[in-house]
mmCIF file as gemmi writes it, N, C-alpha and C atoms, coordinates in Angstrom:
data_model
loop_
_atom_site.group_PDB
_atom_site.id
_atom_site.type_symbol
_atom_site.label_atom_id
_atom_site.label_alt_id
_atom_site.label_comp_id
_atom_site.label_asym_id
_atom_site.label_entity_id
_atom_site.label_seq_id
_atom_site.pdbx_PDB_ins_code
_atom_site.Cartn_x
_atom_site.Cartn_y
_atom_site.Cartn_z
_atom_site.occupancy
_atom_site.B_iso_or_equiv
_atom_site.pdbx_formal_charge
_atom_site.auth_seq_id
_atom_site.auth_asym_id
_atom_site.pdbx_PDB_model_num
ATOM 1 N N . MET Axp A 1 ? -322.05 52.155 9.605 1 0 ? 1 A 1
ATOM 2 C CA . MET Axp A 1 ? -322.154 50.76 9.778 1 0 ? 1 A 1
ATOM 3 C C . MET Axp A 1 ? -323.581 50.837 10.667 1 0 ? 1 A 1
ATOM 4 N N . LEU Axp A 2 ? -324.452 49.7 10.385 1 0 ? 2 A 1
ATOM 5 C CA . LEU Axp A 2 ? -325.67 49.362 10.87 1 0 ? 2 A 1
ATOM 6 C C . LEU Axp A 2 ? -325.251 48.988 12.386 1 0 ? 2 A 1
ATOM 7 N N . GLN Axp A 3 ? -325.59 49.267 13.407 1 0 ? 3 A 1
ATOM 8 C CA . GLN Axp A 3 ? -325.437 48.926 14.774 1 0 ? 3 A 1
ATOM 9 C C . GLN Axp A 3 ? -326.084 47.551 15.148 1 0 ? 3 A 1
ATOM 10 N N . GLN Axp A 4 ? -327.33 47.445 14.628 1 0 ? 4 A 1
ATOM 11 C CA . GLN Axp A 4 ? -328.152 46.162 15.071 1 0 ? 4 A 1
ATOM 12 C C . GLN Axp A 4 ? -328.949 45.891 13.969 1 0 ? 4 A 1
ATOM 13 N N . ALA Axp A 5 ? -329.068 44.491 13.598 1 0 ? 5 A 1
ATOM 14 C CA . ALA Axp A 5 ? -330.058 44.089 12.648 1 0 ? 5 A 1
ATOM 15 C C . ALA Axp A 5 ? -331.335 44.25 12.959 1 0 ? 5 A 1
ATOM 16 N N . LEU Axp A 6 ? -332.206 44.52 11.897 1 0 ? 6 A 1
ATOM 17 C CA . LEU Axp A 6 ? -333.642 44.62 12.101 1 0 ? 6 A 1
ATOM 18 C C . LEU Axp A 6 ? -334.092 43.149 12.503 1 0 ? 6 A 1
ATOM 19 N N . SER Axp A 7 ? -335.206 43.047 13.024 1 0 ? 7 A 1
ATOM 20 C CA . SER Axp A 7 ? -335.788 41.77 13.331 1 0 ? 7 A 1
ATOM 21 C C . SER Axp A 7 ? -337.212 41.713 13.293 1 0 ? 7 A 1
ATOM 22 N N . ASN Axp A 8 ? -337.955 40.594 13.169 1 0 ? 8 A 1
ATOM 23 C CA . ASN Axp A 8 ? -339.526 40.509 12.98 1 0 ? 8 A 1
ATOM 24 C C . ASN Axp A 8 ? -340.129 40.898 14.118 1 0 ? 8 A 1
ATOM 25 N N . LEU Axp A 9 ? -341.237 41.319 13.759 1 0 ? 9 A 1
ATOM 26 C CA . LEU Axp A 9 ? -342.229 42.025 14.627 1 0 ? 9 A 1
ATOM 27 C C . LEU Axp A 9 ? -343.789 41.682 14.629 1 0 ? 9 A 1
ATOM 28 N N . VAL Axp A 10 ? -344.136 41.378 15.539 1 0 ? 10 A 1
ATOM 29 C CA . VAL Axp A 10 ? -345.794 41.042 15.376 1 0 ? 10 A 1
ATOM 30 C C . VAL Axp A 10 ? -346.57 41.988 16.443 1 0 ? 10 A 1
ATOM 31 N N . THR Axp A 11 ? -347.465 42.374 16.017 1 0 ? 11 A 1
ATOM 32 C CA . THR Axp A 11 ? -348.385 43.605 16.737 1 0 ? 11 A 1
ATOM 33 C C . THR Axp A 11 ? -349.828 43.213 16.245 1 0 ? 11 A 1
ATOM 34 N N . ASN Axp A 12 ? -350.731 43.796 17.111 1 0 ? 12 A 1
ATOM 35 C CA . ASN Axp A 12 ? -352.193 43.784 16.836 1 0 ? 12 A 1
ATOM 36 C C . ASN Axp A 12 ? -352.59 44.945 16.027 1 0 ? 12 A 1
ATOM 37 N N . ALA Axp A 13 ? -353.622 44.747 15.358 1 0 ? 13 A 1
ATOM 38 C CA . ALA Axp A 13 ? -354.182 45.943 14.884 1 0 ? 13 A 1
ATOM 39 C C . ALA Axp A 13 ? -354.805 47.017 15.58 1 0 ? 13 A 1
ATOM 40 N N . GLY Axp A 14 ? -354.499 48.389 15.265 1 0 ? 14 A 1
ATOM 41 C CA . GLY Axp A 14 ? -354.592 49.489 16.142 1 0 ? 14 A 1
ATOM 42 C C . GLY Axp A 14 ? -353.529 49.968 17.004 1 0 ? 14 A 1
ATOM 43 N N . SER Axp A 15 ? -352.389 48.957 17.121 1 0 ? 15 A 1
ATOM 44 C CA . SER Axp A 15 ? -351.452 49.327 17.87 1 0 ? 15 A 1
ATOM 45 C C . SER Axp A 15 ? -350.366 50.324 17.316 1 0 ? 15 A 1
ATOM 46 N N . THR Axp A 16 ? -349.567 51.014 17.995 1 0 ? 16 A 1
ATOM 47 C CA . THR Axp A 16 ? -348.575 51.739 17.568 1 0 ? 16 A 1
ATOM 48 C C . THR Axp A 16 ? -347.182 51.132 17.488 1 0 ? 16 A 1
ATOM 49 N N . VAL Axp A 17 ? -346.258 51.262 16.47 1 0 ? 17 A 1
ATOM 50 C CA . VAL Axp A 17 ? -345.029 50.711 16.311 1 0 ? 17 A 1
ATOM 51 C C . VAL Axp A 17 ? -343.929 51.433 15.903 1 0 ? 17 A 1
ATOM 52 N N . SER Axp A 18 ? -342.721 51.433 16.689 1 0 ? 18 A 1
ATOM 53 C CA . SER Axp A 18 ? -341.768 52.461 16.477 1 0 ? 18 A 1
ATOM 54 C C . SER Axp A 18 ? -340.713 51.558 16.079 1 0 ? 18 A 1
ATOM 55 N N . LEU Axp A 19 ? -340.165 51.861 14.754 1 0 ? 19 A 1
ATOM 56 C CA . LEU Axp A 19 ? -338.938 51.351 14.369 1 0 ? 19 A 1
ATOM 57 C C . LEU Axp A 19 ? -337.729 52.172 14.071 1 0 ? 19 A 1
ATOM 58 N N . VAL Axp A 20 ? -336.755 51.721 14.767 1 0 ? 20 A 1
ATOM 59 C CA . VAL Axp A 20 ? -335.505 52.605 15.1 1 0 ? 20 A 1
ATOM 60 C C . VAL Axp A 20 ? -334.217 52.027 14.483 1 0 ? 20 A 1
ATOM 61 N N . ALA Axp A 21 ? -333.575 52.677 13.639 1 0 ? 21 A 1
ATOM 62 C CA . ALA Axp A 21 ? -332.414 52.351 13.04 1 0 ? 21 A 1
ATOM 63 C C . ALA Axp A 21 ? -331.199 53.077 13.727 1 0 ? 21 A 1
ATOM 64 N N . ALA Axp A 22 ? -330.318 52.296 13.902 1 0 ? 22 A 1
ATOM 65 C CA . ALA Axp A 22 ? -329.097 53.046 14.679 1 0 ? 22 A 1
ATOM 66 C C . ALA Axp A 22 ? -327.884 52.664 13.796 1 0 ? 22 A 1
ATOM 67 N N . ALA Axp A 23 ? -327.132 53.709 13.576 1 0 ? 23 A 1
ATOM 68 C CA . ALA Axp A 23 ? -325.977 53.525 12.535 1 0 ? 23 A 1
ATOM 69 C C . ALA Axp A 23 ? -324.891 54.67 13.085 1 0 ? 23 A 1
ATOM 70 N N . SER Axp A 24 ? -323.75 54.182 12.665 1 0 ? 24 A 1
ATOM 71 C CA . SER Axp A 24 ? -322.635 55.16 13.124 1 0 ? 24 A 1
ATOM 72 C C . SER Axp A 24 ? -321.877 55.527 11.668 1 0 ? 24 A 1
ATOM 73 N N . GLY Axp A 25 ? -321.307 56.514 11.54 1 0 ? 25 A 1
ATOM 74 C CA . GLY Axp A 25 ? -320.549 56.953 10.624 1 0 ? 25 A 1
ATOM 75 C C . GLY Axp A 25 ? -320.298 58.374 10.408 1 0 ? 25 A 1
ATOM 76 N N . ASP Axp A 26 ? -319.663 58.853 9.092 1 0 ? 26 A 1
ATOM 77 C CA . ASP Axp A 26 ? -319.617 60.257 9.107 1 0 ? 26 A 1
ATOM 78 C C . ASP Axp A 26 ? -320.746 61.06 8.972 1 0 ? 26 A 1
ATOM 79 N N . SER Axp A 27 ? -321.026 62.153 9.791 1 0 ? 27 A 1
ATOM 80 C CA . SER Axp A 27 ? -322.456 62.819 9.606 1 0 ? 27 A 1
ATOM 81 C C . SER Axp A 27 ? -322.208 63.567 8.216 1 0 ? 27 A 1
ATOM 82 N N . PRO Axp A 28 ? -323.455 63.975 7.833 1 0 ? 28 A 1
ATOM 83 C CA . PRO Axp A 28 ? -324.67 63.7 8.21 1 0 ? 28 A 1
ATOM 84 C C . PRO Axp A 28 ? -325.279 62.42 7.815 1 0 ? 28 A 1
ATOM 85 N N . LEU Axp A 29 ? -325.9 61.705 8.718 1 0 ? 29 A 1
ATOM 86 C CA . LEU Axp A 29 ? -326.511 60.364 8.312 1 0 ? 29 A 1
ATOM 87 C C . LEU Axp A 29 ? -328.115 60.779 7.657 1 0 ? 29 A 1
ATOM 88 N N . MET Axp A 30 ? -328.274 60.215 6.507 1 0 ? 30 A 1
ATOM 89 C CA . MET Axp A 30 ? -329.723 60.31 6.054 1 0 ? 30 A 1
ATOM 90 C C . MET Axp A 30 ? -330.293 58.796 6.02 1 0 ? 30 A 1
ATOM 91 N N . TYR Axp A 31 ? -331.572 58.789 6.402 1 0 ? 31 A 1
ATOM 92 C CA . TYR Axp A 31 ? -332.285 57.759 6.569 1 0 ? 31 A 1
ATOM 93 C C . TYR Axp A 31 ? -333.559 57.738 5.376 1 0 ? 31 A 1
ATOM 94 N N . SER Axp A 32 ? -333.745 56.611 5.083 1 0 ? 32 A 1
ATOM 95 C CA . SER Axp A 32 ? -334.814 56.438 4.076 1 0 ? 32 A 1
ATOM 96 C C . SER Axp A 32 ? -335.463 55.157 4.493 1 0 ? 32 A 1
ATOM 97 N N . TRP Axp A 33 ? -336.838 55.265 5.135 1 0 ? 33 A 1
ATOM 98 C CA . TRP Axp A 33 ? -337.685 54.031 5.345 1 0 ? 33 A 1
ATOM 99 C C . TRP Axp A 33 ? -338.419 53.699 4.163 1 0 ? 33 A 1
ATOM 100 N N . GLN Axp A 34 ? -338.547 52.526 3.675 1 0 ? 34 A 1
ATOM 101 C CA . GLN Axp A 34 ? -339.498 51.908 2.598 1 0 ? 34 A 1
ATOM 102 C C . GLN Axp A 34 ? -340.411 51.067 3.03 1 0 ? 34 A 1
ATOM 103 N N . PHE Axp A 35 ? -341.516 50.918 2.554 1 0 ? 35 A 1
ATOM 104 C CA . PHE Axp A 35 ? -342.643 49.923 2.415 1 0 ? 35 A 1
ATOM 105 C C . PHE Axp A 35 ? -343.186 49.655 1.195 1 0 ? 35 A 1
ATOM 106 N N . ASN Axp A 36 ? -343.045 48.594 0.475 1 0 ? 36 A 1
ATOM 107 C CA . ASN Axp A 36 ? -343.477 48.292 -0.813 1 0 ? 36 A 1
ATOM 108 C C . ASN Axp A 36 ? -342.818 49.346 -2.037 1 0 ? 36 A 1
ATOM 109 N N . GLY Axp A 37 ? -341.681 49.601 -1.629 1 0 ? 37 A 1
ATOM 110 C CA . GLY Axp A 37 ? -340.974 50.237 -2.568 1 0 ? 37 A 1
ATOM 111 C C . GLY Axp A 37 ? -341.448 51.955 -2.471 1 0 ? 37 A 1
ATOM 112 N N . THR Axp A 38 ? -342.121 52.525 -1.582 1 0 ? 38 A 1
ATOM 113 C CA . THR Axp A 38 ? -342.485 53.755 -1.174 1 0 ? 38 A 1
ATOM 114 C C . THR Axp A 38 ? -342.009 54.315 -0.058 1 0 ? 38 A 1
ATOM 115 N N . THR Axp A 39 ? -341.219 55.388 -0.178 1 0 ? 39 A 1
ATOM 116 C CA . THR Axp A 39 ? -340.529 56.037 1.09 1 0 ? 39 A 1
ATOM 117 C C . THR Axp A 39 ? -341.692 56.358 2.036 1 0 ? 39 A 1
ATOM 118 N N . THR Axp A 40 ? -341.651 56.138 3.218 1 0 ? 40 A 1
ATOM 119 C CA . THR Axp A 40 ? -342.54 56.19 4.33 1 0 ? 40 A 1
ATOM 120 C C . THR Axp A 40 ? -341.92 57.254 5.773 1 0 ? 40 A 1
ATOM 121 N N . GLY Axp A 41 ? -340.599 57.267 5.456 1 0 ? 41 A 1
ATOM 122 C CA . GLY Axp A 41 ? -340.107 58.151 6.388 1 0 ? 41 A 1
ATOM 123 C C . GLY Axp A 41 ? -338.39 58.41 6.186 1 0 ? 41 A 1
ATOM 124 N N . THR Axp A 42 ? -338.077 59.59 6.67 1 0 ? 42 A 1
ATOM 125 C CA . THR Axp A 42 ? -336.809 60.072 6.497 1 0 ? 42 A 1
ATOM 126 C C . THR Axp A 42 ? -335.953 60.424 7.841 1 0 ? 42 A 1
ATOM 127 N N . ASN Axp A 43 ? -336.182 59.617 8.869 1 0 ? 43 A 1
ATOM 128 C CA . ASN Axp A 43 ? -335.683 59.823 10.2 1 0 ? 43 A 1
ATOM 129 C C . ASN Axp A 43 ? -335.243 58.496 10.74 1 0 ? 43 A 1
ATOM 130 N N . SER Axp A 44 ? -334.213 58.594 11.704 1 0 ? 44 A 1
ATOM 131 C CA . SER Axp A 44 ? -333.906 57.117 12.318 1 0 ? 44 A 1
ATOM 132 C C . SER Axp A 44 ? -334.903 56.446 13.068 1 0 ? 44 A 1
ATOM 133 N N . ASN Axp A 45 ? -336.065 57.217 13.314 1 0 ? 45 A 1
ATOM 134 C CA . ASN Axp A 45 ? -337.174 56.33 14.007 1 0 ? 45 A 1
ATOM 135 C C . ASN Axp A 45 ? -338.496 56.745 13.068 1 0 ? 45 A 1
ATOM 136 N N . LEU Axp A 46 ? -339.035 55.188 12.692 1 0 ? 46 A 1
ATOM 137 C CA . LEU Axp A 46 ? -340.25 55.246 11.858 1 0 ? 46 A 1
ATOM 138 C C . LEU Axp A 46 ? -341.377 54.865 12.841 1 0 ? 46 A 1
ATOM 139 N N . LEU Axp A 47 ? -342.321 56.015 13.048 1 0 ? 47 A 1
ATOM 140 C CA . LEU Axp A 47 ? -343.461 55.606 13.83 1 0 ? 47 A 1
ATOM 141 C C . LEU Axp A 47 ? -344.792 55.302 12.901 1 0 ? 47 A 1
ATOM 142 N N . LEU Axp A 48 ? -345.206 54.307 13.588 1 0 ? 48 A 1
ATOM 143 C CA . LEU Axp A 48 ? -346.402 53.774 12.62 1 0 ? 48 A 1
ATOM 144 C C . LEU Axp A 48 ? -347.74 53.804 13.676 1 0 ? 48 A 1
ATOM 145 N N . THR Axp A 49 ? -348.528 54.606 13.571 1 0 ? 49 A 1
ATOM 146 C CA . THR Axp A 49 ? -349.897 54.678 14.466 1 0 ? 49 A 1
ATOM 147 C C . THR Axp A 49 ? -350.952 53.846 13.9 1 0 ? 49 A 1
ATOM 148 N N . ASN Axp A 50 ? -351.835 53.435 14.783 1 0 ? 50 A 1
ATOM 149 C CA . ASN Axp A 50 ? -353.152 52.529 14.636 1 0 ? 50 A 1
ATOM 150 C C . ASN Axp A 50 ? -352.771 51.6 13.301 1 0 ? 50 A 1
ATOM 151 N N . ILE Axp A 51 ? -351.949 50.745 13.569 1 0 ? 51 A 1
ATOM 152 C CA . ILE Axp A 51 ? -351.302 49.736 12.645 1 0 ? 51 A 1
ATOM 153 C C . ILE Axp A 51 ? -352.666 48.83 12.094 1 0 ? 51 A 1
ATOM 154 N N . GLN Axp A 52 ? -352.822 48.804 10.883 1 0 ? 52 A 1
ATOM 155 C CA . GLN Axp A 52 ? -353.588 47.779 9.983 1 0 ? 52 A 1
ATOM 156 C C . GLN Axp A 52 ? -352.945 46.901 9.46 1 0 ? 52 A 1
ATOM 157 N N . PRO Axp A 53 ? -353.951 45.768 9.062 1 0 ? 53 A 1
ATOM 158 C CA . PRO Axp A 53 ? -353.533 44.584 8.013 1 0 ? 53 A 1
ATOM 159 C C . PRO Axp A 53 ? -352.57 45.064 6.984 1 0 ? 53 A 1
ATOM 160 N N . ALA Axp A 54 ? -353.145 46.239 6.174 1 0 ? 54 A 1
ATOM 161 C CA . ALA Axp A 54 ? -352.516 46.611 5.124 1 0 ? 54 A 1
ATOM 162 C C . ALA Axp A 54 ? -351.012 47.022 5.201 1 0 ? 54 A 1
ATOM 163 N N . GLN Axp A 55 ? -350.71 47.254 6.351 1 0 ? 55 A 1
ATOM 164 C CA . GLN Axp A 55 ? -349.287 47.876 6.508 1 0 ? 55 A 1
ATOM 165 C C . GLN Axp A 55 ? -348.447 46.581 6.964 1 0 ? 55 A 1
ATOM 166 N N . SER Axp A 56 ? -348.987 45.465 6.885 1 0 ? 56 A 1
ATOM 167 C CA . SER Axp A 56 ? -347.995 44.12 7.083 1 0 ? 56 A 1
ATOM 168 C C . SER Axp A 56 ? -346.927 43.893 6.093 1 0 ? 56 A 1
ATOM 169 N N . GLY Axp A 57 ? -345.851 43.369 6.32 1 0 ? 57 A 1
ATOM 170 C CA . GLY Axp A 57 ? -345.059 43.208 5.13 1 0 ? 57 A 1
ATOM 171 C C . GLY Axp A 57 ? -343.792 43.522 5.645 1 0 ? 57 A 1
ATOM 172 N N . PHE Axp A 58 ? -342.633 43.82 4.44 1 0 ? 58 A 1
ATOM 173 C CA . PHE Axp A 58 ? -341.261 44.133 4.572 1 0 ? 58 A 1
ATOM 174 C C . PHE Axp A 58 ? -340.932 45.733 4.764 1 0 ? 58 A 1
ATOM 175 N N . TYR Axp A 59 ? -340.351 46.103 5.778 1 0 ? 59 A 1
ATOM 176 C CA . TYR Axp A 59 ? -339.91 47.26 5.932 1 0 ? 59 A 1
ATOM 177 C C . TYR Axp A 59 ? -338.536 47.373 5.66 1 0 ? 59 A 1
ATOM 178 N N . ARG Axp A 60 ? -337.847 48.408 5.025 1 0 ? 60 A 1
ATOM 179 C CA . ARG Axp A 60 ? -336.383 48.393 4.729 1 0 ? 60 A 1
ATOM 180 C C . ARG Axp A 60 ? -335.917 49.959 5.146 1 0 ? 60 A 1
ATOM 181 N N . VAL Axp A 61 ? -334.937 50.076 5.851 1 0 ? 61 A 1
ATOM 182 C CA . VAL Axp A 61 ? -334.309 51.258 5.868 1 0 ? 61 A 1
ATOM 183 C C . VAL Axp A 61 ? -332.748 51.328 5.359 1 0 ? 61 A 1
ATOM 184 N N . THR Axp A 62 ? -332.568 52.458 4.461 1 0 ? 62 A 1
ATOM 185 C CA . THR Axp A 62 ? -331.381 52.556 3.935 1 0 ? 62 A 1
ATOM 186 C C . THR Axp A 62 ? -330.814 53.885 4.548 1 0 ? 62 A 1
ATOM 187 N N . ILE Axp A 63 ? -329.572 53.845 5.119 1 0 ? 63 A 1
ATOM 188 C CA . ILE Axp A 63 ? -328.856 54.929 5.619 1 0 ? 63 A 1
ATOM 189 C C . ILE Axp A 63 ? -327.638 55.225 4.883 1 0 ? 63 A 1
ATOM 190 N N . SER Axp A 64 ? -327.433 56.359 4.459 1 0 ? 64 A 1
ATOM 191 C CA . SER Axp A 64 ? -326.238 56.811 3.761 1 0 ? 64 A 1
ATOM 192 C C . SER Axp A 64 ? -325.68 58.307 4.256 1 0 ? 64 A 1
ATOM 193 N N . ASN Axp A 65 ? -324.558 58.724 3.562 1 0 ? 65 A 1
ATOM 194 C CA . ASN Axp A 65 ? -324.099 60.134 3.805 1 0 ? 65 A 1
ATOM 195 C C . ASN Axp A 65 ? -323.709 60.521 2.534 1 0 ? 65 A 1
ATOM 196 N N . PRO Axp A 66 ? -323.135 61.658 2.446 1 0 ? 66 A 1
ATOM 197 C CA . PRO Axp A 66 ? -322.898 62.426 1.072 1 0 ? 66 A 1
ATOM 198 C C . PRO Axp A 66 ? -321.541 61.974 0.822 1 0 ? 66 A 1
ATOM 199 N N . TYR Axp A 67 ? -320.734 61.142 1.588 1 0 ? 67 A 1
ATOM 200 C CA . TYR Axp A 67 ? -319.383 60.879 1.219 1 0 ? 67 A 1
ATOM 201 C C . TYR Axp A 67 ? -319.181 59.541 0.633 1 0 ? 67 A 1
């Protein structure tokens, strides 16, 4: 169960952004962050450093377990 909905975020070029997904369920939980259909991270926290305009858009996280 996702514990908090993701929200919009606005930042400046060159900034660092941390996106965090919190979920509960039977372990192990597996995370897959995607941007434009490409996996960009596999942890509950996605850290984006030195943000550039090309990184603006929609990020998605899928959380699953093997059960």
